[in-house]
N, C-alpha and C positions, 0 to 999 in steps of 0.2 A: 504494500500500500504506500509506496514511496510518494506518489503525487499529492497525498494529503499532508505531507510534512515539508517544512522549508529545508532546502538543501544545506544551508549553513548550520542549522541545528543538527541535522543528520551527520554531516561531515565531522562536526565537533564531537558529538556523542560517540561516534564509532572510532574516531582517532583516540579519544580518551579511553574507550574500552580496549582498543588494541594496545595502547600504552600500558594500562594497568594489568592486562592479561599476558604481557610479555610477547605480544605479536601473535596471539591466537584467535583474534576476532575475524569473523567472516560476515559480511553484510549481505543478506539475501533480500531482494526487492522484487516487486511485481506491481502491476497497475491497480490491483484491488478490485472490488466489486462496486457496482453503482451506488449501493446504499452507503458506502464509506464516504463518497463525495458529498452526498446529501447530509449525512450525519455531521461531517466536519465542515460543512459549508464551503466546499472547494468546488469551483466550476468543473463540470465533467467535460466541457468543451476543451479541446486542445490537450486532452490528458496525455496523449502519446508525446506531443511536443514538450509538455511540462516534464514528463518522465525522462525523455532524452536529455533535456537541458539539465535536469537535476543530476543525472549520472555524470555528465560532462563536468559540471561544476564541482561535484563532490570529489571526483578524481583529481581535478585541478587543485582544489584546496588541500588534498592529501599530498600532492607531489611538488607543488610550486611554492616558493617562498611567499610571494604576494600575488594575489589573483585579481585581475580585472576581467570581467565577463560581461558581454553584451548580447544576451539572447532576446528572443521575442517576449519571454515571460519574466526571466530573471536578469537583473543587472546588478553587478557589484563593482566597486572601485577600490583597488589596493587593499583587499581583505587578506588577513593572515590568521591562521589558526594558532591559538595559544599552545595547544598540545599537538604534537605531530605523531602520526602513527609510527610504530616500531617497524612493522613489515614494510619491505621495499620491493617494488616501487610504491605499493600501497596495500592495505588489506584486501583480500579477495572480495570481489563483488559478484555474487551469484544472482541469477534471475530465476524466479519461479513462475513460469509461463506455459501456456498450452496452445494458444491460437497459433497457426502456422506463421503469420507475420511476426508475432511476438517471439517465436522460437528463432526465426531468422535474425531478429533484433538482438536476441541473447548471444547469438554466434558472433555478431559484430561488436557488441559492447561489454559483454560479461566475461568473467573469469571461470564460470562454471554454470551449470544448468540443472534445475530440478523440475519435474513435471508440475503443472499447475495444481494447487491445493484441491484435493478431492478428485483429481482426474482418474479415470478408470485405467486398468492395465492396458486395454486396447488403445485408448487415447494416447497414453504414454508411449506405447510401442509405435504408433503411427507417427509420433513427433520425432523419434530418434533419427530416421533417415533424412528428415527435413533439416534437422540440426547438423548432421554430418555433411550434407551437401552445402549448407550455408557456411560452415566452417572452412571447407575446402575452397569454396568460392572466395572467401576472405583471406585465403592463404594461411589458414591456421590448421594445425595438425589435430584432427579429431581424437587421436589416441592420447593426446596430452591435455584434453579438455575434460575436466571432471563432470560427471553426470550422476545425479542421485534422484531416486523416486522418493518423494516425501511420504512419510508414514504418520498416520494419525493414531493416537492412542488416548485412552482415558483411564486414569488410575484413581481408584477409590477403594477403601476397605470393604465396601459393600458392592459386590459384583453387579447387582441390579442398577445401582447408580451409575457405574461406569458404562454399562451397556446402554442406558438411557442417553448418556452424553454422546456416545458414538452415534446412536440412532438420530439424535438431534442434529449432530454435525452433518450427517449424510442426507438428511431430509430438509432441514431448514437453512443451515449455513452454506452448504455446498451449492445449493440451487440459486 
């Protein structure tokens, strides 16, 4: 749900987490669902443009001493993060996406890919060749690009409560 957050905040938070974790942070991002935009009062229009600019700006903030950025949505002038990430060139940025266009976007912008939250095994399987082709087209080695299928679990001392939470996820949240 990257587009509902400001990139300066995300860059700072994750640089700090990377610093305090000794370089073990991984930022995983996606576009989110329509209700996230409504709930956080962020326009859904230009969400892909917003997403792309945020990824560009976050990476610049992590890797450059001072950043001036002039996008359609975000503009900053001589901004410097107080805390720098430990990992070089920057913490890995993974994308959790499922739409074919988004999978191609992940191949171009991300350091790793995971299937969209709640995607079926068939949907995940159909996305892998799209990702591989897009990585090759971008001159990136598919064998060196991490891929992970997200797993959802619910933990509770009472099995019925955990089961209800999983059922809620796959019926209410996922759709």
